[in-house]
C-alpha positions in Angstrom: 0.0 0.1 0.0 1.2 3.5 -0.8 1.4 4.5 2.9 4.1 1.8 3.6 6.3 2.3 0.6 8.6 5.2 -0.6 6.6 6.9 -3.3 8.0 9.4 -5.7 5.2 11.8 -6.2 6.7 13.3 -9.3 6.8 10.0 -11.0 3.4 9.1 -9.8 2.0 12.4 -11.0 3.5 11.9 -14.4 1.7 8.6 -14.8 -1.5 10.0 -13.4 -1.6 12.7 -16.0 -1.6 9.9 -18.6 -4.9 8.6 -17.1 -6.4 11.9 -16.2 -6.2 11.4 -12.5 -3.5 13.9 -11.6 -6.0 15.8 -9.5 -6.3 12.8 -7.2 -2.6 12.4 -6.9 -2.2 16.1 -6.2 -4.4 15.5 -3.1 -3.0 12.1 -2.2 0.7 12.9 -2.0 0.5 15.7 0.6 -2.0 13.5 2.5 0.6 10.7 2.7 3.5 13.0 3.3 1.8 14.7 6.2 0.2 11.5 7.7 -3.2 13.0 7.0 -2.8 16.4 8.4 -3.2 17.9 5.0 -6.4 16.3 3.8 -9.3 17.1 1.4 -12.9 16.1 2.1 -12.7 13.2 -0.2 -9.9 11.5 1.7 -10.6 9.6 5.0 -9.4 10.7 8.4 -5.8 9.3 8.9 -6.9 6.9 11.6 -9.5 5.4 9.3 -6.9 5.2 6.5 -4.6 3.3 8.9 -7.4 0.9 9.9 -8.2 0.2 6.2 -4.5 -0.3 5.5 -4.3 -3.0 8.3 -7.3 -4.8 6.8 -5.6 -5.0 3.4 -2.2 -5.9 4.8 
């Protein structure tokens, strides 16, 4: 899961542009970098995200 691996947001964004999802990545990277402190309304609270991450291993 992205929260447990090193993610190069520039590379991820470059790929996201190809698929038209760069707006999502633009929100996701700061969210992961700040452990959820910088969050938009469509992203879960950090604690909820951590619980889901545990469920998916």
